[in-house]
N, C-alpha and C positions, 0 to 999 in steps of 0.2 A: 504494500500500500504506500502511496506517496506520502512523504512527511508533510504534516500540516503546520500552520503557524498558530500555536496555541495561546499566544499572548495578544493577538489582535483579532478584530472582527473578521469573519463571523464566528470563528471557533470559540473565542473566549466569551461570547454571548450565550453559547450552548452549554458550556461546562467550565468550571473554574480550574485554573492550573493545578492547584494542590490536589483536587479530587481526581483529575485525570491521571496525574503522575503517581499518586498513591496506587491507583488501579493498575497502572503500567508496571509498577514495582511488583505487585502481586502476580501479574501474568509472567513476568520474568522469573519469579520464584517458582511458579508452577512449571515453567519450561525447564529450568535448571534441575529441579527435583527429579524429573524423568530421566536426566542424563547422569546423575551422580551415582557413584559406586556405593556399596554398602558401607555404613559408618560415617556418612556425610549427610548434612541437612542444610537446606536453603530456607532463609526466613526474610520476609520483607520487613523494613523498619522505616517508618515515616514520621518525622518529627519536624514540623515547621519551627522556625526559630523562636516563636512566641510560646511554644509549649514546654516551658521549663517549670521546675518545681517552684511553687509560690511560697513566699515566706509565711509560715504558719501564723505568725502574729497578725497577718492581714485578714485572716478569716476565722481565727479561733474564737469560740464563744467563751468569754471570760468566766462564765458560771459553770462550765463543764470541764472536768479533768481531762487532760489530753494524754492518752497512754503512750504517745510517741515523744513526749517531752521528758527528757532526762531530768533527774533531780539536781544534777550538777550542771551548771551553765557557765560558759566562759565570760570573762569581762567583755565589755563592749569593744568591737573591732577597732583597731587603731586607724584604719582607713577603709572606706568603701568606694569602689570605682566601677564605672561601667565595664561590662565584659560582653564581647560578641560571641554568640553561639551560632554556628552555621546551620542553615537548613539541612535536613537530612531526609532525602528520598532515596532509599538504597535497598539493595539486597545483600545480605551477608551469608556466606557459606561457612559452616562450621564442621570440623572433624569432631565427632562425638564419641569415638572409641578412645578409651584411656583418658577421658576428660574432655570437656568442651573447649575447643580451640578454634579461633577465627583463622581461616586460611585464605579467604578471598572476599572481595566486596565489589559491588557495582554501584556507582554513584550517578544519580540522575540530577544534573545541575538545575537549580531553580533560579528564578529571577533574583531572589534574595541573596544567593551566593555571589552574584555579580553586582550587587547594588552599590556598595561603597568599597573603598580600599580595605577597610577593616574586615568586611565580610569576605572579600577575595583572599586576604591574608589568612583568615581563620580556616577557610576551606582548603587552601593550599597546604597549610601546616598540618591539618588533619590527614590529608592524603599522603604527605611526605612521611608522617609518623607511621602510617600503616605500612608503607613500602619499606621503611627502615626496620620495621618489625618482621619483615619477610612475608607480608600479606600481599597476594596478587590483587591487582586493582583494574577496574574498568571505569572510565568516565565518559558520560554521554551529555553533550551540550546541544540542546535544540532551542535555546533561549534567544529570540531574535530582537527583543526590545532593549537590551543592554549590551554595551561593548565590553571588551576585556576577554582575554583568552586564559582560562584557568589552567590549561595544560602548560602553557608557558610559565605561569606562576608556580606550578608544581616543580618543574625542572629547575627554575631559579631557586626555589626553596631547598631543593636537593643539591644545589651547587654543582650541576652536572657539566656545565660549560659547553653545552651543545647549542646549535642554531635554533632559534625559536620557531614555532609553527608560523608559516607565512600568513600575511593578512588576508590572503585568498581563502583561508580556512576559518571563516567566522563561526561556522557550526561544524562540529566534529565529534567523532567517537575515538577514544584512545584506550589501549590496553597496555598494562605494565606487568612484567614478570621479574621480580627480584630473584637472583640466583647466584650461587657461588660456582665459579667456573675457573678451572686451572689455578686454584688458590686465590682468586680475586672475587670480590663481590661485584656483580654486574647487574644491569637493569636492561632487559629486553623491552622494546617499545614498538607498538603497532599503532598507526594513526590512519584514520579515514576521514576525508572531508565529507560533510553532509550538506544538503541543499533542500530547501522547501520544494516539494513536487517530485523529489527523487525517493526511491526506496532506501531503507536503512541497510547497512551492511551486516555481515557476520564477522565477529572478532573472537580471538581465542581467550579463554580464561583458565589460568593454571590453577588446579585444585591441590595437587601435591606432587612433588618430584617432577616427572615429565608427563603427568596425567593432566591433559587439557580437555575442556569441553567447549564446543562451538556455541557461542551466544548469538542466536539468530535474532537480532534486534528487530528486524522487519516483522517476523512472525509474532513476537510478543506485542509489538506496537499495534499491528493489525488487529490482534485479538482484543487489546484494550479499547481500541476505537469501536470495534463491533459491540463490545459489552456496554459501551456508553452511547451507542447509536449516533456516532458522529462520523463525518467524512463525506 
């Protein structure tokens, strides 16, 4: 199915970005589940930046004992400053044998991830942390309303010293495989340019060792559109 522009009319008048991409994450998790070997699980995880834990003081009934409030409380914090939490529309793949271990993740970039420098920095730092931990990663950017290339931000965060993705790649999908090879830590990278009106590509996602699964972005996207009756 051709890629649609989800942040402009008429599509954004039919369904909100967050709703559609949460559904897309679910379709990706379903697709990956069918491909995973025994002992691995795929789970969608969708957390817009506003969905963080609220300070209990803002909603506690003062006349009711709070079982989650410890009897010991710290002194007032020396400083309170704003903190950016990046949007998360993602699929996480875990190895569940011998303990639950994150092995791979797919990140669907949101408009919020590209909104301001602080959001872009937070997203790039999150992805770089995953890769440095040996977690394979895929990033899909179909956001047309904001500029900024988060793939380039990620490789800068990792200090890879490679050429940035060209400006002709405003939309893209990229896959990353951290691996130790010949005694050195390496990062394999696959990138595909995307365009409104074109089908989405298939990219590799490493699960463990040399075990890869093909992520057919077009199939999961088409199913998400079908389920939401858009297109």
